[in-house]
VEXTOR-241141 format. One record per residue: x, y, z of N, C-alpha, C, O, CB in turn. Coordinates in nm, 4 decimals. Glycine has a CB too. Example, Ala and Ser with C-alpha at 12.3 -4.5 7.8 and 13.67 -1.06 7.14 Angstrom:
! residues 2
n_px:n_py:n_pz:ca_px:ca_py:ca_pz:c_px:c_py:c_pz:o_px:o_py:o_pz:cb_px:cb_py:cb_pz
1.3190:-0.5690:0.7800:1.2300:-0.4500:0.7800:1.3200:-0.3300:0.7800:1.4236:-0.3319:0.8465:1.1308:-0.4473:0.9046
1.2850:-0.2250:0.7080:1.3670:-0.1060:0.7140:1.2900:0.0030:0.7870:1.3409:0.1138:0.8039:1.4084:-0.0598:0.5725
This chain:
! residues 89
n_px:n_py:n_pz:ca_px:ca_py:ca_pz:c_px:c_py:c_pz:o_px:o_py:o_pz:cb_px:cb_py:cb_pz
-1.2292:-0.2773:1.3319:-1.2281:-0.2278:1.1955:-1.3712:-0.2189:1.1439:-1.4512:-0.3105:1.1627:-1.1423:-0.3187:1.1045
-1.4008:-0.1113:1.0813:-1.5312:-0.0952:1.0193:-1.5125:-0.0616:0.8728:-1.4153:0.0032:0.8342:-1.6136:0.0140:1.0906
-1.6072:-0.1067:0.7915:-1.6017:-0.0739:0.6497:-1.5990:0.0779:0.6368:-1.6777:0.1483:0.7001:-1.7231:-0.1355:0.5718
-1.5097:0.1259:0.5559:-1.4959:0.2693:0.5373:-1.3779:0.3279:0.6124:-1.3312:0.4369:0.5794:-1.6210:0.3379:0.5800
-1.3280:0.2552:0.7155:-1.2064:0.3020:0.7820:-1.0949:0.3042:0.6788:-1.0757:0.2067:0.6062:-1.1686:0.2109:0.9044
-1.0216:0.4138:0.6717:-0.9179:0.4255:0.5689:-0.8034:0.5139:0.6170:-0.8196:0.5988:0.7047:-0.9771:0.4821:0.4389
-0.6885:0.4910:0.5572:-0.5691:0.5719:0.5815:-0.5110:0.6074:0.4460:-0.5011:0.5221:0.3578:-0.4638:0.4961:0.6713
-0.4725:0.7332:0.4292:-0.4034:0.7763:0.3070:-0.2700:0.8367:0.3473:-0.2619:0.9168:0.4404:-0.4893:0.8793:0.2251
-0.1658:0.7971:0.2758:-0.0314:0.8502:0.2999:0.0374:0.8699:0.1668:0.0022:0.8064:0.0675:0.0517:0.7557:0.3913
0.1343:0.9570:0.1652:0.2171:0.9766:0.0471:0.3557:0.9221:0.0772:0.4119:0.9473:0.1837:0.2234:1.1271:0.0060
0.4098:0.8473:-0.0178:0.5426:0.7886:-0.0017:0.6462:0.9012:-0.0055:0.6558:0.9741:-0.1043:0.5713:0.6818:-0.1131
0.7232:0.9148:0.1019:0.8289:1.0163:0.1083:0.9512:0.9673:0.0308:0.9624:0.8491:-0.0017:0.8669:1.0480:0.2563
1.0413:1.0592:0.0022:1.1611:1.0251:-0.0753:1.2450:0.9162:-0.0104:1.3124:0.8405:-0.0803:1.2458:1.1479:-0.0951
1.2419:0.9070:0.1224:1.3229:0.8066:0.1915:1.2436:0.6808:0.2266:1.2898:0.5994:0.3066:1.3816:0.8661:0.3176
1.1251:0.6639:0.1680:1.0398:0.5481:0.1929:1.0176:0.4698:0.0640:1.0474:0.5172:-0.0456:0.9050:0.5919:0.2527
0.9646:0.3491:0.0802:0.9239:0.2678:-0.0345:0.7728:0.2494:-0.0291:0.7135:0.2569:0.0785:0.9973:0.1292:-0.0353
0.7095:0.2254:-0.1446:0.5661:0.1973:-0.1422:0.5319:0.0789:-0.0517:0.4320:0.0833:0.0202:0.5164:0.1702:-0.2832
0.6133:-0.0267:-0.0543:0.5824:-0.1438:0.0282:0.5860:-0.1097:0.1767:0.5006:-0.1557:0.2525:0.6806:-0.2573:-0.0015
0.6823:-0.0306:0.2186:0.6896:0.0082:0.3594:0.5692:0.0888:0.4029:0.5165:0.0689:0.5123:0.8152:0.0874:0.3852
0.5256:0.1797:0.3176:0.4089:0.2621:0.3487:0.2828:0.1762:0.3515:0.1964:0.1966:0.4369:0.3938:0.3763:0.2459
0.2709:0.0806:0.2597:0.1541:-0.0085:0.2583:0.1455:-0.0860:0.3892:0.0393:-0.0904:0.4513:0.1610:-0.1064:0.1383
0.2546:-0.1466:0.4317:0.2539:-0.2271:0.5544:0.2180:-0.1407:0.6751:0.1387:-0.1825:0.7595:0.3914:-0.2944:0.5761
0.2746:-0.0223:0.6841:0.2448:0.0682:0.7953:0.0981:0.1100:0.7941:0.0342:0.1148:0.8992:0.3350:0.1924:0.7891
0.0445:0.1399:0.6767:-0.0957:0.1817:0.6655:-0.1912:0.0673:0.6976:-0.2934:0.0887:0.7629:-0.1239:0.2348:0.5249
-0.1592:-0.0545:0.6524:-0.2431:-0.1703:0.6857:-0.2444:-0.1904:0.8371:-0.3500:-0.2157:0.8951:-0.1918:-0.2991:0.6139
-0.1293:-0.1794:0.9008:-0.1223:-0.1933:1.0462:-0.2090:-0.0882:1.1149:-0.2796:-0.1189:1.2110:0.0233:-0.1819:1.0944
-0.2039:0.0336:1.0670:-0.2822:0.1428:1.1249:-0.4320:0.1171:1.1120:-0.5067:0.1324:1.2087:-0.2462:0.2751:1.0579
-0.4752:0.0782:0.9931:-0.6181:0.0564:0.9685:-0.6708:-0.0635:1.0466:-0.7842:-0.0611:1.0945:-0.6437:0.0364:0.8191
-0.5898:-0.1682:1.0598:-0.6352:-0.2903:1.1266:-0.6098:-0.2889:1.2768:-0.6511:-0.3809:1.3473:-0.5673:-0.4100:1.0657
-0.5424:-0.1855:1.3264:-0.5128:-0.1798:1.4692:-0.4069:-0.2797:1.5107:-0.4045:-0.3246:1.6253:-0.6379:-0.2036:1.5487
-0.3200:-0.3145:1.4185:-0.2138:-0.4117:1.4426:-0.0798:-0.3406:1.4506:-0.0688:-0.2208:1.4242:-0.2114:-0.5192:1.3321
0.0216:-0.4174:1.4876:0.1577:-0.3665:1.4753:0.2088:-0.4066:1.3378:0.1523:-0.4951:1.2735:0.2510:-0.4214:1.5896
0.3145:-0.3422:1.2930:0.3730:-0.3764:1.1631:0.4124:-0.5237:1.1609:0.3977:-0.5898:1.0581:0.4960:-0.2872:1.1329
0.4618:-0.5756:1.2721:0.5021:-0.7156:1.2801:0.3864:-0.8141:1.2706:0.4072:-0.9306:1.2366:0.5752:-0.7388:1.4074
0.2649:-0.7690:1.3001:0.1473:-0.8561:1.2930:0.0846:-0.8603:1.1537:0.0014:-0.9470:1.1268:0.0439:-0.8105:1.3932
0.1219:-0.7703:1.0667:0.0681:-0.7679:0.9305:0.1253:-0.8866:0.8535:0.2450:-0.9144:0.8606:0.1019:-0.6328:0.8584
0.0388:-0.9564:0.7798:0.0847:-1.0697:0.6985:0.1919:-1.0236:0.6011:0.1891:-0.9092:0.5559:-0.0332:-1.1343:0.6219
0.2865:-1.1114:0.5681:0.3888:-1.0731:0.4698:0.3229:-1.0238:0.3409:0.2306:-1.0866:0.2890:0.4830:-1.1924:0.4397
0.3708:-0.9133:0.2915:0.3119:-0.8507:0.1734:0.3182:-0.9411:0.0512:0.2336:-0.9316:-0.0377:0.3817:-0.7200:0.1437
0.4185:-1.0292:0.0462:0.4311:-1.1164:-0.0711:0.3157:-1.2160:-0.0821:0.3044:-1.2848:-0.1835:0.5633:-1.1917:-0.0659
0.2301:-1.2256:0.0192:0.1103:-1.3092:0.0081:0.0091:-1.2477:-0.0887:-0.0784:-1.3176:-0.1399:0.0458:-1.3289:0.1464
0.0210:-1.1168:-0.1139:-0.0749:-1.0466:-0.1988:-0.0153:-0.9867:-0.3250:-0.0839:-0.9756:-0.4266:-0.1397:-0.9391:-0.1210
0.1120:-0.9479:-0.3197:0.1746:-0.8781:-0.4319:0.3256:-0.8991:-0.4217:0.3777:-0.9229:-0.3127:0.1380:-0.7248:-0.4322
0.3951:-0.8904:-0.5334:0.5411:-0.9005:-0.5321:0.5968:-0.7664:-0.4832:0.5889:-0.6672:-0.5557:0.5978:-0.9376:-0.6752
0.6528:-0.7614:-0.3617:0.6993:-0.6338:-0.3063:0.8062:-0.5649:-0.3912:0.8021:-0.4431:-0.4084:0.7532:-0.6561:-0.1682
0.9012:-0.6411:-0.4440:1.0060:-0.5801:-0.5268:0.9468:-0.5171:-0.6522:0.9851:-0.4069:-0.6915:1.1117:-0.6848:-0.5654
0.8532:-0.5880:-0.7146:0.7896:-0.5344:-0.8357:0.7088:-0.4091:-0.8045:0.7079:-0.3144:-0.8832:0.6989:-0.6404:-0.9002
0.6408:-0.4082:-0.6897:0.5628:-0.2905:-0.6516:0.6540:-0.1691:-0.6358:0.6224:-0.0605:-0.6843:0.4853:-0.3167:-0.5207
0.7663:-0.1875:-0.5684:0.8598:-0.0757:-0.5505:0.9191:-0.0307:-0.6836:0.9291:0.0892:-0.7099:0.9721:-0.1151:-0.4544
0.9584:-0.1258:-0.7668:1.0199:-0.0925:-0.8957:0.9214:-0.0264:-0.9913:0.9595:0.0582:-1.0721:1.0770:-0.2176:-0.9601
0.7958:-0.0651:-0.9817:0.6938:-0.0115:-1.0712:0.6846:0.1407:-1.0620:0.6580:0.2079:-1.1616:0.5586:-0.0736:-1.0394
0.7065:0.1941:-0.9433:0.6909:0.3377:-0.9235:0.8230:0.4103:-0.9026:0.8238:0.5259:-0.8603:0.6016:0.3628:-0.8063
0.9353:0.3439:-0.9320:1.0653:0.4121:-0.9291:1.0665:0.5224:-1.0340:1.0066:0.5074:-1.1405:1.1821:0.3117:-0.9538
1.1342:0.6331:-1.0046:1.1470:0.7386:-1.1062:1.2233:0.6864:-1.2286:1.3079:0.5977:-1.2171:1.2194:0.8628:-1.0469
1.1926:0.7414:-1.3430:1.2625:0.7058:-1.4666:1.3375:0.8292:-1.5153:1.3276:0.9362:-1.4554:1.1628:0.6530:-1.5762
1.4110:0.8143:-1.6219:1.4822:0.9300:-1.6777:1.3853:1.0385:-1.7223:1.4181:1.1571:-1.7216:1.5697:0.8869:-1.7955
1.2675:0.9967:-1.7604:1.1663:1.0922:-1.8075:1.0704:1.1338:-1.6959:0.9648:1.1907:-1.7236:1.0872:1.0317:-1.9235
1.1051:1.1065:-1.5726:1.0182:1.1435:-1.4608:0.9538:1.0213:-1.3985:0.9920:0.9078:-1.4270:0.9105:1.2410:-1.5069
0.8558:1.0457:-1.3132:0.7868:0.9353:-1.2456:0.6985:0.8602:-1.3436:0.6533:0.9142:-1.4446:0.7027:0.9874:-1.1275
0.6761:0.7368:-1.3114:0.5890:0.6533:-1.3939:0.4434:0.6910:-1.3689:0.4130:0.7661:-1.2763:0.6122:0.5028:-1.3643
0.3557:0.6394:-1.4505:0.2122:0.6635:-1.4372:0.1426:0.5316:-1.4053:0.1955:0.4244:-1.4346:0.1535:0.7272:-1.5671
0.0256:0.5395:-1.3459:-0.0535:0.4198:-1.3232:-0.0957:0.4045:-1.1782:-0.0699:0.4898:-1.0932:0.0235:0.2987:-1.3664
-0.1617:0.2918:-1.1536:-0.2111:0.2603:-1.0197:-0.2174:0.1091:-1.0064:-0.2489:0.0386:-1.1023:-0.3513:0.3253:-0.9931
-0.1875:0.0605:-0.8883:-0.1987:-0.0817:-0.8571:-0.2971:-0.0946:-0.7419:-0.2885:-0.0215:-0.6432:-0.0589:-0.1451:-0.8210
-0.3904:-0.1877:-0.7551:-0.4867:-0.2135:-0.6481:-0.4849:-0.3618:-0.6152:-0.4785:-0.4461:-0.7047:-0.6300:-0.1675:-0.6886
-0.4905:-0.3930:-0.4864:-0.4935:-0.5326:-0.4428:-0.5507:-0.5374:-0.3016:-0.5647:-0.4341:-0.2361:-0.3506:-0.5972:-0.4480
-0.5837:-0.6582:-0.2550:-0.6327:-0.6764:-0.1186:-0.5230:-0.7398:-0.0347:-0.4485:-0.8260:-0.0814:-0.7614:-0.7636:-0.1162
-0.5148:-0.6950:0.0906:-0.4164:-0.7512:0.1832:-0.4695:-0.7401:0.3255:-0.5079:-0.6319:0.3699:-0.2792:-0.6788:0.1698
-0.4715:-0.8516:0.3962:-0.5160:-0.8556:0.5365:-0.6525:-0.7905:0.5571:-0.6725:-0.7168:0.6536:-0.4137:-0.7868:0.6251
-0.7458:-0.8176:0.4671:-0.8809:-0.7636:0.4806:-0.8937:-0.6172:0.4433:-0.9925:-0.5520:0.4773:-0.9275:-0.7817:0.6197
-0.7940:-0.5657:0.3734:-0.7952:-0.4249:0.3327:-0.7816:-0.4128:0.1817:-0.7168:-0.4951:0.1171:-0.6822:-0.3473:0.4023
-0.8433:-0.3098:0.1268:-0.8231:-0.2745:-0.0134:-0.7094:-0.1734:-0.0179:-0.7136:-0.0708:0.0500:-0.9547:-0.2167:-0.0791
-0.6082:-0.2030:-0.0981:-0.4890:-0.1188:-0.1063:-0.4804:-0.0593:-0.2462:-0.4990:-0.1294:-0.3457:-0.3602:-0.1997:-0.0724
-0.4523:0.0696:-0.2530:-0.4318:0.1380:-0.3803:-0.3012:0.2157:-0.3713:-0.2808:0.2944:-0.2789:-0.5520:0.2329:-0.4148
-0.2127:0.1927:-0.4687:-0.0864:0.2658:-0.4769:-0.0858:0.3359:-0.6118:-0.0965:0.2714:-0.7162:0.0391:0.1701:-0.4600
-0.0731:0.4691:-0.6094:-0.0767:0.5473:-0.7329:0.0619:0.5945:-0.7728:0.1542:0.5975:-0.6914:-0.1694:0.6668:-0.7173
0.0747:0.6310:-0.8988:0.2006:0.6784:-0.9562:0.2597:0.7976:-0.8817:0.3815:0.8152:-0.8808:0.1799:0.7152:-1.1001
0.1755:0.8794:-0.8194:0.2239:1.0005:-0.7530:0.2668:0.9764:-0.6084:0.2973:1.0707:-0.5353:0.1168:1.1065:-0.7564
0.2688:0.8487:-0.5675:0.3116:0.8145:-0.4326:0.1998:0.8088:-0.3316:0.2252:0.7847:-0.2136:0.4120:0.9111:-0.3870
0.0755:0.8305:-0.3744:-0.0382:0.8254:-0.2837:-0.0747:0.6799:-0.2569:-0.0998:0.6031:-0.3498:-0.1591:0.9026:-0.3420
-0.0775:0.6431:-0.1301:-0.1160:0.5084:-0.0879:-0.2419:0.5215:-0.0041:-0.2449:0.5972:0.0930:-0.0008:0.4368:-0.0075
-0.3466:0.4473:-0.0417:-0.4704:0.4454:0.0352:-0.5003:0.3021:0.0747:-0.4961:0.2113:-0.0084:-0.5882:0.5067:-0.0455
-0.5307:0.2825:0.2024:-0.5666:0.1509:0.2544:-0.7004:0.1662:0.3242:-0.7159:0.2503:0.4127:-0.4564:0.0938:0.3520
-0.7978:0.0841:0.2838:-0.9316:0.0906:0.3420:-0.9782:-0.0497:0.3775:-0.9390:-0.1471:0.3133:-1.0314:0.1582:0.2446
-1.0614:-0.0594:0.4793:-1.1179:-0.1880:0.5172:-1.2051:-0.2374:0.4029:-1.2930:-0.1656:0.3552:-1.1994:-0.1775:0.6495
-1.1803:-0.3603:0.3593:-1.2555:-0.4183:0.2476:-1.3922:-0.4651:0.2962:-1.4043:-0.5174:0.4069:-1.1774:-0.5362:0.1836
-1.4953:-0.4463:0.2134:-1.6270:-0.4983:0.2501:-1.6257:-0.6505:0.2490:-1.5519:-0.7123:0.1723:-1.7353:-0.4451:0.1543
-1.7076:-0.7104:0.3346:-1.7179:-0.8568:0.3379:-1.7839:-0.9053:0.2108:-1.8720:-0.8396:0.1552:-1.7974:-0.9048:0.4619
-1.7401:-1.0208:0.1660:-1.7986:-1.0767:0.0429:-1.9225:-1.1542:0.0732:-1.9852:-1.2084:-0.0179:-1.6992:-1.1658:-0.0295
């Protein structure tokens, strides 16, 4: 993994944001999905999925950013998920 390595994906109708995050983290870190730390170590997975559920008035707005397994994760209201290797502190 090198700083700047990144993956961007859009959540499909049959996917959840949490599933896409885990898959993208695995891709960026060169791991399998099973090797990725449980997402609940960084964020509440149910809340993340519910936050971007469609509403009666359409999709919600906003963005959530957090770190997971050495990666910076961004999930946007439009379903765009970006995972990038986090710089060392």
